[in-house]
C-alpha positions in Angstrom: 23.6 55.3 -1.3 25.6 55.7 1.8 28.9 57.4 2.8 30.7 56.0 5.8 34.3 55.6 7.2 36.1 52.5 6.1 39.5 51.0 6.0 40.0 53.0 2.7 39.1 56.4 4.3 35.7 57.0 2.8 33.5 54.3 1.3 30.5 54.7 -0.9 28.0 51.8 -1.0 25.0 51.4 -3.2 22.5 48.5 -3.0 20.0 49.6 -5.6 20.8 47.2 -8.5 20.7 49.2 -11.7 20.5 52.4 -9.8 24.1 52.1 -8.5 25.3 55.0 -10.6 27.4 58.1 -9.9 26.9 60.9 -12.3 28.8 64.2 -12.6 26.9 66.9 -14.4 28.4 70.3 -15.4 26.7 73.3 -17.0 28.0 76.6 -18.4 28.5 78.6 -21.6 32.3 78.5 -21.9 34.6 75.7 -22.9 36.1 75.5 -19.4 32.7 74.6 -17.8 33.1 70.9 -17.4 32.9 68.3 -14.5 36.3 67.5 -13.0 37.2 64.4 -11.2 40.6 65.2 -9.7 42.9 62.8 -7.7 45.7 64.5 -5.9 48.7 63.1 -4.0 51.3 64.6 -1.8 53.9 63.3 0.7 53.8 64.5 4.3 50.5 65.6 5.7 47.6 67.9 4.9 48.8 71.4 5.3 52.4 70.4 5.3 52.7 68.4 2.1 56.0 67.7 0.3 56.8 66.7 -3.2 56.0 63.2 -4.5 59.0 61.1 -5.5 59.8 58.5 -8.1 57.7 55.3 -7.8 55.0 57.0 -5.8 51.5 56.2 -6.8 49.5 59.3 -7.8 46.2 57.5 -8.0 44.4 54.3 -8.9 41.1 53.5 -10.6 40.5 49.9 -9.8 37.7 47.6 -10.9 37.1 44.5 -8.7 34.7 41.6 -8.8 33.4 39.4 -6.0 34.6 35.8 -6.1 32.1 34.5 -3.6 34.4 35.2 -0.6 35.5 38.7 -1.2 36.4 41.2 -3.8 39.4 40.6 -6.0 41.2 42.7 -8.6 39.9 42.7 -12.2 41.2 45.7 -14.0 43.2 48.8 -12.8 44.4 52.0 -14.3 47.1 53.7 -12.3 49.1 56.9 -12.5 52.7 56.7 -11.2 55.5 59.2 -10.5 58.6 58.7 -12.6 60.7 61.5 -11.0 60.9 64.1 -8.3 58.0 66.6 -8.7 59.9 69.4 -6.9 61.8 70.3 -10.0 60.4 70.7 -13.5 63.2 68.7 -15.2 62.2 65.5 -13.3 58.4 66.1 -13.1 57.5 62.9 -15.0 54.6 60.5 -14.6 53.3 57.4 -16.4 49.9 55.7 -16.9 49.7 52.0 -16.5 46.9 49.5 -17.4 46.6 46.1 -15.6 44.2 43.2 -16.1 43.7 39.8 -14.5 44.1 36.7 -16.6 43.7 33.2 -15.1 44.0 34.8 -11.6 47.3 36.5 -12.6 47.0 40.3 -12.1 49.7 42.2 -14.0 50.5 45.3 -16.0 49.7 44.9 -19.7 50.2 48.4 -21.2 51.8 51.7 -20.2 52.2 55.2 -21.5 55.5 56.6 -20.4 56.2 60.3 -19.7 57.5 60.9 -23.2 54.3 59.5 -24.8 55.8 56.2 -25.9 53.3 53.3 -25.5 54.4 49.8 -24.5 52.3 46.7 -24.8 53.9 43.8 -23.1 57.0 45.9 -22.3 57.6 48.6 -19.7 60.4 50.3 -21.6 59.1 51.1 -25.1 61.8 52.6 -27.3 59.4 53.8 -30.1 56.1 55.6 -30.2 54.5 52.2 -30.0 56.4 49.0 -29.1 54.7 45.6 -28.8 56.3 42.6 -27.3 54.5 39.7 -29.0 52.6 39.1 -32.2 50.5 41.6 -34.1 47.6 40.7 -36.3 46.3 43.2 -38.8 43.2 41.3 -40.0 42.0 42.8 -43.3 43.9 46.1 -42.8 47.3 47.3 -43.9 50.5 48.6 -42.3 51.5 52.0 -43.7 54.8 53.7 -43.0 54.5 57.3 -44.4 57.6 59.1 -45.5 55.9 62.2 -46.7 53.2 63.2 -44.2 49.9 64.5 -45.7 50.3 62.9 -49.1 48.1 60.2 -50.5 49.3 56.6 -50.4 48.3 56.0 -54.0 50.6 58.8 -55.0 53.5 56.7 -53.8 53.8 58.7 -50.5 54.2 55.7 -48.4 56.6 52.8 -48.0 55.2 49.8 -46.2 53.5 46.4 -46.3 49.9 46.0 -47.6 47.7 43.0 -46.9 46.7 42.7 -50.6 48.5 43.5 -53.9 47.2 45.1 -57.1 48.8 42.2 -58.8 46.4 39.2 -59.0 49.2 36.6 -58.2 50.5 38.4 -55.1 49.4 38.1 -51.5 51.7 40.8 -50.2 52.7 44.2 -51.6 55.8 46.0 -50.6 55.8 49.6 -51.7 58.9 51.8 -51.7 59.1 55.5 -52.8 58.4 54.7 -56.4 58.1 50.9 -56.7 55.4 48.3 -56.1 56.8 44.8 -55.5 54.3 42.0 -55.6 55.3 39.1 -53.4 53.5 35.7 -53.9 53.8 32.8 -51.6 56.5 31.3 -53.8 58.8 34.3 -53.8 61.1 36.2 -51.4 62.1 39.8 -51.8 65.2 41.3 -50.3 65.3 45.2 -50.2 68.6 46.9 -49.6 68.8 50.6 -48.7 70.8 53.1 -50.6 73.6 53.0 -48.1 74.2 49.4 -49.0 73.7 49.6 -52.7 74.9 53.1 -53.6 71.7 53.6 -55.7 69.7 56.7 -55.7 66.2 55.2 -56.3 65.5 54.4 -52.6 66.1 50.6 -52.7 67.7 47.9 -54.7 65.4 45.0 -55.0 66.5 41.4 -55.3 63.8 38.7 -55.7 63.9 34.9 -56.3 61.6 32.0 -56.2 61.5 29.8 -53.2 61.7 26.7 -55.4 
């Protein structure tokens, strides 16, 4: 393992095959005794630093692979400034994840300063926003309206991958109603504001035939 100046400032090189590992060990008897890998960024110069600004890069963790000629990007995790760090009101930063696909290196996911996660979008408007298709496999999509209560006690409204009814492939559950939806039926659910009912939803169903 060697440490030498390089175009990147300091370069660590290892040529020991499986032994090319870097390990940080920490010992102590309190919860604060832990290894810390800290990346810090400031504008200006050492000893005369100034606040970072919007669009500055705080730091990058980049994984690259050799293509036979040189190293090229594979995956990167980057932290970016989203506001002026000199004031608390604009002290915002995001975390962005990028991958290479068919030689196209691009951002795929980001966590914005407010905690919203975007996959395929850089401006998520909800806790999680996905631009593209979502596959649940054998799972279910739950939308709780009463946190901490069991789904079986009608504490959730949402879509389930399987229904308790033998002839249904999709179950839509409202606050107190299970609606089985087979491949021959369509269900329209209207909220109280549109139906003036007090039971959560008004359900209209009909056969596709």
